[in-house]
N, C-alpha and C positions, 0 to 999 in steps of 0.2 A: 605333762608327758614329754620326755626328752625327744630330741630330733631322731636319735637312733631307734627308739621304740616306735615312734610314729612311722618311720620309714619301713621298719619290719612289719608293722601292722598293714600298711598299704601293700607291701610285697605279698603278704599272706592272702589278703583279699584278692589281689590281682591274680595270684596263682589259682585260686578257686574259680575266678571269673574266666581265666584262660581254659581251664578244664571244661567249664560249661560251654564255652564257645566251640571247643573241639567237638563236644557232643551234639550241640544244637545248631551250630553255624549261624547264630543270630547276630547280625551286625550291630545291634544295640548293645550287646555285651562288650564289643570293642569300644563303643562310645563310653560306656561306663568305666572301662579301664582307663581310657584317656582322661576322663573327668577326675578320677581319683588321683592320677598323676599330676594333673594341673592343680588340683586343690592342694596337694602336698607341696608343690613348688611355690604356690602362693603363700602357704602357711610358713614356710621356712624363709621366704624372702621378706615378708611383711615387717618383722621386727627390725631388720636392717634398714629398710626403706623409711619406716616411720620414725626412726631415731635421728633427730637433727642435732643432738648434743655433740656428735663427733665432727660436725662441719667445722672448717677452719674459721677463725675469728673474722677474717675479711668477708666471708660469705654472710655471717651474722650481721656484720656492719652494712653490707650492701643491701640485704633484704630487710633489715630492721627487725629481725626476729627476736623473740623473747622465749627461749626454751623453757618448757615447764608451764607456760601460761597460754591461755587461749588468745590468739590474735591472728588477724588476716595475713600478716607477713609470714607467720609459721605455715599457714595454709598454702601460700604461694610457693614457698620453698619445698614443701611436701609434694606439691603438684609437679614441680620441676623434677624432683627425684623419681616420681612415678613415671613421668614421660621418659626419663632416661632409662628406666627399666622396661620400657616397651608398652606401657599402658596407653591405649589409643585415645581414650576419652576420659577427661578429668573435669569435674565440676567443682568450682570454688564457690563457697557460700559464706557470707559474713553477716552474722546477726545484727551487728551494729552499724551497717552501712546505710547512710541516707544522704544523698547528694544535696539536700536542701539545708543541712545544718552548717552553721559557720565553723564548727569545730572540725569539719571534714579535712581541711588543710592541716590542722594540727594532728589529727589522727593518722593521716596518710600524706606526709609531706612530699613523697615522690608521687608524681602523677600516676594514676592507675595503669595507663597504657605502658608506661616505662616499667612498672612493677611486673606486669604480665609478660612483657618481652623478656624478662629474666628467666622465665620458665623454660623456654627452649629457643635455640637459635633459628629454627625453621619457621617459615611463615605459618600463621594459623589465625583462625577467626575466633573472636570472643563475643559472646552475646551477653549483654548486661540487661537484666529485666528488672524493671521497677514497677512494683504493684501499688495501686492506689490504696490509701488507708480507708477501710470500710467506714462509712458514715461521715467521712471528711469531704465535704463538697468543695473545699479549697484545693484538694489534691488534684493536680492536673496530670499526674503520671500516666503514661500510656504503656508503651513497650519499646523504649529506645534500644538501638543496637549500636555497638561500637566495633567496627571492623578494623583490625590493625592492618597497616599497609603490607602488601605482599611484595 
C-alpha cells in the first residue's frame, strides 16, 4: 500500500471517529484517533530509520557495520538512529555475545562501552545481562550491570 493510500485510509477512519466523538463525546475515541496517527507516523518513518545503506562510509567504518548482514554493529547503528528519531527506550540484543569466549575481542574489537557511547552523545545507562547456561554448573554468570559514566 502506498504512503498516499495509507494516509487517505487513516484520514477516512479518523473522519468517522471524529463524527462518533461529536455524537458520543467519548474521550477514548480521541485516544483512538491519536493512536492511528501515531501508527501512521511510525509506519512511514520506519523504512527510513531502518535503512543503514545510505549512511556515509565513515559511519560504517566507525561502527564496523555490515549492511545486509546480521551483526551487533548494525544493531548499534540502528539504535543510534532510533534515539535520534526520539525513541526513548532501545534494547540491543546479540545472539552471539558471550564474554567468556576468546573470540570476543576478534568479534568486537572496539570495547562495548565505546560502541554504546556512539549511540547518543547524552549520558545513559546500559544494563548488560548475562544468563547462566542451563545445566552448566561451571557457569558463574549472575546479572552484571555496566553503567556508562555520566
